[in-house]
C-alpha positions, 0 to 999 in steps of 0.5 A: 533434495539438494537438486530440487533446493538448487533448481528452487532458488533458480527458479527463484531468482529468476522470478526475482529478476523479471519484476527487478525489471518489471519494476523499471519498465512499469516504473519509466514506461508505465503500465498500460506501455509495459506488456509482458513483451516488452517485459519478456524482452528485456527479460531475455526470454520468450513471453511463455517462460513469464506465464511460467512465474505470473497469471498476466500482465495484472499479476505482475504489477501485483508482484511488485507491488507486493513488496511493498505492501510488507515493508509497510505492513510491518511498519504499521504493526511496528506502530500498532504496538508502540503506541497504548493509547488508540488513539494513539496508535491511530496517530502513529498509523497514519504518520507511519503511511505517511512516513512510506508515502515520502522515502518509498514515493515509487511503492506508494504510487504503485500500490495506489494504482493496484488498490484502485483497481483490483482491491475489495474491503474482503473480497473473495479470491482465487488464487488460480483464478486471481494469480497468486500476488494478487491474492496474496495482495489482498490478504495484505492489504486486508490486514493493514485494513483490520488493523486499523480498525481495531485500532479505531475499538481501541480508541473508542473504547478506551474513551480518547476519540468519539464517533456515530459511526461505527469503526469501519465507516471510520476508516472509510471517513478517514483513509479517504481524507488522508489519500486525499490529502498526500494526493493533493501532496504529490501533485503540487507539492512544487507548490506549496511553499511559493503558492500555499506558504506551507510544507508536506510535512506541515501540510500533512499535521494542520491535517492531523491536529484537525482530525484528531480535533473532531475524533476528540470534540465528536458530539 
């Protein structure tokens, strides 16, 4: 038993080392220019060794994304549980997402890239076909979305927001708006003060004020 535990521990250490190396390569070289051959060379393994741990390059990339998703998932659940009214929960979830974006932009960008290529809401997935890390990313991404839907449902039920949309439809709109604002910040942050007389925090707060007003006053 001790020997098996030792072998499992060593395997996990090798896997984590490969993920660390791949994360640096994806960050510095980009997705397209990071190959399994390059990762294997940096790690000092033959490429065949990588396939013991990861189904393919997408699965390896997902293992990196998963780290950020797990952190964000914990933060979102804490935000949800720390507030009572539905609108407060929605507000806290949005602000938590923005905080994650500000504090860990590399992980955030990885998550957006993965989401764009792979994830659909409650998409059926198979570990054998898709890879265990992609499946786990899908599961946690769905949990993040479901948590936001529960916050929207709570807000509709307690009357803190008004909407004719279904919770899932409203989630899609709010997610699109929030992602657009954060993309604007990411691509134009150096010009916000000089040209637009604002900054990332102020722009986000303005967005939140307008969004909350529209949810409260909706007919």
